[in-house]
TORKOL-888453 format. One record per residue (C-alpha): residue number from 0; residue in three letters; x, y, z. Coordinates in Angstrom, 1 decimal. Each point is the difference from the previous one (the first is absolute). Layout:
! TORKOL-888453
<NUM; "ALA"; <X; Y; Z>>
...
This chain:
! TORKOL-888453
<0; "MET"; <8.0; -81.0; 50.6>>
<1; "ILE"; <-2.4; 3.0; 0.4>>
<2; "ASP"; <-3.3; -0.8; -1.6>>
<3; "TRP"; <-1.6; 2.5; -2.3>>
<4; "ILE"; <-2.9; 0.8; 2.3>>
<5; "THR"; <2.4; 1.4; 2.6>>
<6; "VAL"; <1.9; 2.0; -2.6>>
<7; "TRP"; <-3.2; 1.6; -1.4>>
<8; "THR"; <-1.4; 0.6; 3.5>>
<9; "VAL"; <3.1; 1.9; 1.1>>
<10; "LEU"; <0.1; 1.9; -3.2>>
<11; "PHE"; <-3.7; 0.9; 0.3>>
<12; "VAL"; <0.2; 1.1; 3.6>>
<13; "SER"; <3.1; 2.1; -0.5>>
<14; "SER"; <-1.6; 1.7; -3.0>>
<15; "VAL"; <-3.2; 0.8; 1.9>>
<16; "THR"; <2.1; 1.3; 2.9>>
<17; "ILE"; <2.1; 2.3; -2.2>>
<18; "PHE"; <-3.1; 1.3; -1.7>>
<19; "ALA"; <-1.7; 0.7; 3.3>>
<20; "ILE"; <3.1; 1.9; 1.3>>
<21; "MET"; <0.2; 2.0; -3.2>>
<22; "ALA"; <-3.7; 0.9; 0.1>>
<23; "VAL"; <0.3; 1.3; 3.5>>
<24; "VAL"; <3.1; 2.1; -0.8>>
<25; "VAL"; <-1.6; 1.4; -3.2>>
<26; "THR"; <-3.2; 0.9; 1.9>>
<27; "ILE"; <1.8; 1.7; 2.8>>
<28; "ARG"; <2.3; 2.0; -2.3>>
<29; "GLY"; <-2.8; 0.8; -2.3>>
<30; "ALA"; <-2.1; 1.4; 2.8>>
<31; "ARG"; <2.9; 2.1; 1.1>>
<32; "ASP"; <0.4; 1.4; -3.5>>
<33; "ILE"; <-3.7; 0.8; -0.3>>
<34; "LYS"; <0.1; 1.8; 3.4>>
<35; "GLN"; <3.0; 2.1; -1.3>>
<36; "LEU"; <-1.8; 0.7; -3.2>>
<37; "LEU"; <-3.2; 1.2; 1.8>>
<38; "ARG"; <2.0; 2.2; 2.4>>
<39; "SER"; <1.9; 1.6; -2.9>>
<40; "ILE"; <-3.2; 0.6; -1.9>>
<41; "GLU"; <-1.6; 1.5; 3.2>>
<42; "LYS"; <3.0; 2.4; 0.4>>
<43; "GLY"; <0.0; 0.8; -3.7>>
<44; "ASP"; <3.6; -1.1; -0.4>>
<45; "ARG"; <1.3; -1.0; -3.4>>
<46; "GLU"; <3.2; -1.9; -0.6>>
<47; "ASP"; <1.2; 2.3; -2.8>>
<48; "GLY"; <-0.6; 3.1; 2.1>>
<49; "GLN"; <-2.1; 1.8; -2.6>>
<50; "ASP"; <-3.6; 1.1; 0.2>>
<51; "SER"; <-2.4; -1.3; -2.6>>
<52; "GLU"; <-2.0; 3.3; 0.1>>
<53; "LYS"; <2.3; 2.6; -1.6>>
């Protein structure tokens, strides 16, 4: 029979691993989104295609 220490160790390690992977993915995608945002602001592009100064 599996003892409880092993069960909780496996659960803890897998949870920390999943969290670490998600943190890396969110950081990379967030950085990409911020780059796109800054580039679009630099160009003066707007998503709705309208100028705010009319």
